[in-house]
C-alpha positions as CSV (number, residue, x, y, z in Angstrom):
1,M,-29.4,17.1,2.7
2,D,-28.1,17.4,-0.9
3,T,-28.5,14.0,-2.6
4,R,-27.1,14.8,-6.1
5,T,-24.7,12.0,-7.1
6,I,-21.3,12.9,-5.8
7,D,-18.9,14.0,-8.6
8,G,-16.8,11.0,-9.7
9,V,-19.0,8.4,-8.1
10,I,-20.1,5.8,-10.6
11,L,-22.7,3.0,-10.2
12,T,-22.3,0.4,-12.9
13,P,-24.9,-2.5,-13.3
14,L,-23.0,-5.8,-13.7
15,R,-23.9,-8.9,-15.7
16,Q,-24.9,-12.1,-14.1
17,I,-24.9,-15.1,-16.4
18,R,-26.9,-18.0,-15.1
19,H,-25.8,-21.4,-16.0
20,P,-27.0,-24.8,-14.7
21,Q,-23.4,-25.8,-13.8
22,G,-22.5,-22.6,-12.0
23,D,-23.2,-18.9,-12.5
24,V,-20.8,-16.1,-13.7
25,F,-20.8,-12.7,-12.0
26,H,-18.9,-10.0,-13.8
27,G,-16.7,-7.7,-11.8
28,M,-14.5,-5.3,-13.8
29,K,-12.6,-4.9,-17.0
30,K,-9.8,-2.5,-17.6
31,S,-12.0,-0.8,-20.3
32,D,-14.8,0.0,-17.8
33,A,-15.6,3.4,-16.5
34,G,-14.0,3.8,-13.0
35,F,-11.0,1.7,-13.8
36,A,-8.0,3.7,-12.5
37,G,-5.4,1.0,-12.5
38,F,-4.9,-2.1,-10.5
39,G,-3.2,-2.2,-7.1
40,E,-4.9,-5.1,-5.3
41,A,-8.2,-6.8,-4.8
42,Y,-9.5,-7.9,-1.4
43,F,-12.6,-9.1,0.4
44,S,-14.0,-7.5,3.5
45,T,-16.9,-8.7,5.7
46,V,-19.3,-6.8,8.0
47,G,-21.7,-8.3,10.5
48,K,-25.5,-7.7,10.4
49,G,-26.2,-4.2,11.8
50,D,-22.5,-3.5,12.2
51,I,-21.1,-0.2,10.8
52,K,-17.6,0.4,9.5
53,A,-17.3,4.2,9.5
54,W,-15.8,6.8,8.2
55,K,-12.8,6.4,5.9
56,K,-11.4,8.3,3.0
57,H,-8.5,7.5,0.7
58,R,-6.3,10.3,-0.4
59,E,-5.2,8.7,-3.7
60,M,-7.0,5.3,-4.1
61,T,-10.0,4.7,-6.2
62,L,-12.3,2.0,-4.9
63,N,-14.4,-0.3,-7.0
64,I,-16.8,-2.2,-4.7
65,I,-18.9,-5.2,-5.5
66,V,-21.1,-7.2,-3.1
67,P,-21.3,-10.9,-4.1
68,T,-22.7,-12.0,-0.8
69,G,-25.3,-10.4,1.5
70,K,-26.6,-6.9,1.4
71,I,-24.6,-3.8,2.4
72,R,-25.6,-0.1,2.7
73,F,-22.8,2.3,1.6
74,V,-23.0,6.0,2.6
75,L,-20.7,8.5,0.9
76,F,-20.0,12.1,1.8
77,D,-18.2,14.7,-0.2
78,D,-16.4,17.4,1.7
79,R,-13.8,18.2,-1.1
80,S,-13.4,21.9,-1.1
81,T,-13.3,22.2,-4.9
82,S,-16.0,19.7,-5.7
83,P,-19.2,20.8,-7.5
84,T,-21.0,18.3,-5.1
85,K,-19.4,19.5,-1.9
86,G,-21.8,18.7,1.0
87,C,-23.6,15.9,-0.9
88,M,-24.3,12.6,0.7
89,N,-25.2,9.4,-1.2
90,E,-26.6,6.1,-0.1
91,F,-26.4,2.9,-2.1
92,I,-27.5,-0.6,-1.2
93,L,-25.7,-3.4,-3.1
94,S,-26.5,-7.1,-3.0
95,I,-26.7,-10.0,-5.4
96,D,-30.3,-8.8,-6.2
97,N,-28.9,-5.3,-6.9
98,Y,-25.7,-6.5,-8.5
99,Q,-23.7,-3.3,-9.3
100,R,-20.2,-2.0,-8.9
101,L,-19.8,1.2,-6.9
102,T,-16.8,3.4,-7.9
103,V,-15.6,5.8,-5.2
104,P,-13.1,8.4,-6.2
105,P,-10.3,9.5,-3.9
106,Q,-11.1,12.1,-1.1
107,V,-14.7,11.0,-0.6
108,W,-15.7,9.7,2.8
109,M,-17.3,6.3,3.0
110,A,-19.0,4.2,5.6
111,F,-20.9,0.9,5.3
112,Q,-23.3,-1.3,7.2
113,G,-24.1,-5.0,7.0
114,L,-27.8,-5.7,6.4
115,D,-27.9,-9.5,6.1
116,D,-26.4,-12.3,8.2
117,D,-23.4,-12.9,5.9
118,N,-22.1,-9.8,4.1
119,R,-19.0,-9.7,2.0
120,L,-17.6,-7.0,-0.4
121,L,-14.9,-7.1,-3.0
122,N,-12.8,-4.0,-3.5
123,I,-10.8,-3.8,-6.7
124,A,-8.5,-1.0,-5.6
125,S,-6.4,1.2,-7.9
126,M,-3.3,0.9,-5.7
127,E,-1.9,-1.3,-3.0
128,H,-3.1,-0.6,0.6
129,A,-1.0,1.9,2.5
130,P,-2.1,2.8,6.0
131,D,-0.8,6.4,5.7
132,E,-2.8,7.0,2.5
133,M,-6.2,7.1,4.3
134,E,-7.9,9.0,7.0
135,R,-10.6,7.9,9.5
136,L,-13.3,9.7,11.5
137,P,-15.6,8.5,14.3
138,I,-19.1,7.6,13.2
139,A,-20.6,10.7,14.9
140,D,-18.4,13.1,13.0
141,I,-20.5,12.9,9.8
142,P,-24.2,13.1,10.6
143,Y,-26.2,10.3,9.1
144,H,-29.2,8.4,10.6
145,W,-28.2,4.7,10.5
146,S,-31.2,2.5,10.8
C-alpha cells in the first residue's frame, strides 16, 4: 500500500489555549491553508467501533476537527490524474492530537469511532447537496479496520 500523503490533503496542528475559566480550541481562519470558502459547518457523531464508509464529494472541500473523542479517518485517492493515485492515508484525531484534516474533492473518506463519545466538526466549503457526493460499501475499498 502506498502511504505517501494524498495530493491536496493537509493536516494542520491547531492551538489550544488553556484558561482556568474555560479553554479555547482554534478551528479555522479564512487565511488558513485548506480554506476553500464557507458553505456550512456541522457536527457528526460516530459510535465506538462504528464505521461510516466510503464517501467522496465531487466539489466540496472538507475541514474536519475532532473536539470530542477519538476518530480514525482513512482516505483513498483514486483520481485518475492525481500524482498520488492509489495512495491510502490514515489519521487519528482527538483532543490529544488536536489537528484539522483538510480533504480535497474527489478523495474517498471513511471514519471509525474509537472512544465512547466521538464527535467531529466539518467546516465545509459549500452547503450540503445529496447529489454532490458518491458512496461505496465498506468492502469496495480494501482496508483492515481494527
